[in-house]
N, C-alpha and C positions, 0 to 999 in steps of 0.2 A: 191811897186808902189801902190799909193792910187787910189782906184776906186770910183768915184763920179758919181752918177745917179740921176736923177730927175724922180720921178714916179708920174703919174697922175692917181688917182683913180676916177671912176665914179659910182655912183648908179643912173641908168637911170630911168626915169619916165616922163610921159606925163603931170602930174600935178606939181610934185616937182622932180627936179633933183638935186642931190647932186654931188659936186666934192670935192676932197682933193688932196692936192700936199705934197709930202714928198721928202727930199733929203736924199739919202743913200750914205754915206761915209764909204767905205768898208762895214762891217756888222752892223754899227750903222745908225739908222734912225732919222731923224730930221724934225719936223713939219715945214712946210713952209706957207701953206694957205688952206683955205676951204671955201665953201660957198654953197648956194642953189639957184637955179633958180626956182622961184615961177611962174607957169604957169596956175594957177587955174582960173585966171580971163579972159584968152584968150579962146574964144569959138571955133575958127577955128583950127582944127586938124593940117593942113598944116602949119599955121603960127607958131604953137607950134614947130613943127620940124625945121622950119627956125631959131626960138629963140634958140633951142638947139645947132644947127649947129654954130650959131654966137657966143654964150657964150663960147663954147669949143674952138673955134677958138681964141677968145681973151684970154682965160686962156692959150692956147698954145703959143701965142705971148708973154704974160707976162713972163712965166716961162720956156719955151723952154724944155719941158719934153723929156726925152729919150724913155720912154715907157709908155703905157696905159694899165691900169689894170681895167676891167670893169665887173660889175656884170652881170652874164648871166640870160636871162629870165628864170624862173623856171616854172614848170608844174602848171597850174591852173585849176580851174573848169570851168572858163569863158575864152573861146578861143579868144574873143575880147580883153581882157585885155593882154593876152600874146602877141597878134599881136601888140597892141599899144606900149607895152614895147620893142618889137622887132624893131619897127620903130624909137623909141626914142635911142635905142642903136645903130642902124644903122646911125643915124644923128651924134651922138657923135663920133662914130668910123671914120666916113668919115671926119669929121672936124679934127680929130687927125692925121689921115693918110695924108690928103692934107697939114697939117702943118709940115710934115717930120717925124713923128713917124713911125718907121719901126717894132717896137716890140709891139704886141698886145696880152694880155692874158685875158681869161675870167674865172671868178670863181663863182661858185654856192655861193649864200647867206650863206649857212650852212658852206661852206669851209672856208669862210672869218671869221665867227664867231668862228669856231673851232681854227683857227690859232691865233686869238687874244685872246680869252677867255678860250679856251679848251673845249668848250661846243657849238655844232653846233645849239642848240636851245636857245642860250642865247638872252636876251632882248636887245633892242637898248641901254638902260641905262646901262646895264653891259658891252656892248662893249664900250660905251663912257668912263666909268670908267677906264677900262683896257687901253685904248688908252692915257688916261691922264696920267696913271702911267707909261706907256712904252715910251711915247714921252716927258714927263715932262712938260706938258702944261696943262692949264684949259680951257675946251671947254664949250661952251654955250649949254644948253640943247635944245634950239629952233632949233638948227642945227642937228638934229638927222639924217637927210638925208646925210648931209655932213660927219657926223662921219662914217656913213656906208661906204661912199666913201673912206674916210681915211683908214678905215679897209681893204678895198679891195686893196689900194695901199700898205699898210704895209703887207698884205698877199702875195702879189707879191713879195715883198722884201725878206720876209722869204723864200718863195719857190725858189726864184732865187739864194739864198745864201747857201741853203742846199747842202750838198755833194752828197746826192742822191735825185734826184728830183722825184716827184711822179706824175706830170702833164704833159700834152703835149705828151705823148707817147714816149719821148725821154729819160726818166729816167729809174730807176732800177739799179740793181747791175751790169748787163751786160754792161751798158753805163759807169757807174762809173769806172769798171774795165779798160774798153778800154781807157778812158780819164785820167787815173791816174795809168799808169803802174809802176810808181816809189813808189807807196805805197803798192805794193804786195810784201809779203815775200815769197821768193822761198824755198821749203824744200830741 
């Protein structure tokens, strides 16, 4: 039986928010769309959150994603930056949840880079290059925030198709053995 899922990836931000959409057919991922919401000219912080909500709602209406993979806010030296990122993430998550998405996963930036490039400290350009090779598309370099979002979506696809999951506290060998008794050889 073919399993088809549409995954929405989001790289949240209050100045630039990237989104990427992939379709996963069994274990193969296909590029669908990506874009950037540019909020740099909007001075009102709350208007930015409204724009994020509206944008993600429209993306969800257009592509009907089954799940959301979103970059988690990472530790920073400036608490205000982390707070703003958390607000942007919350607005995006709420839009997705209200659009019917029931599966939400968060990934640290390093985790997504490691999943795509094999190096958690990879540059945005390296991530873009590997996405192009993996998805078989050419991506414009002006959309680096969107390629980060695609990386988050693809990272979620890779994580959700692994036989032994490492995220969410539900993985590990114990869970694998419990869910796959037919794959255990008895002595």
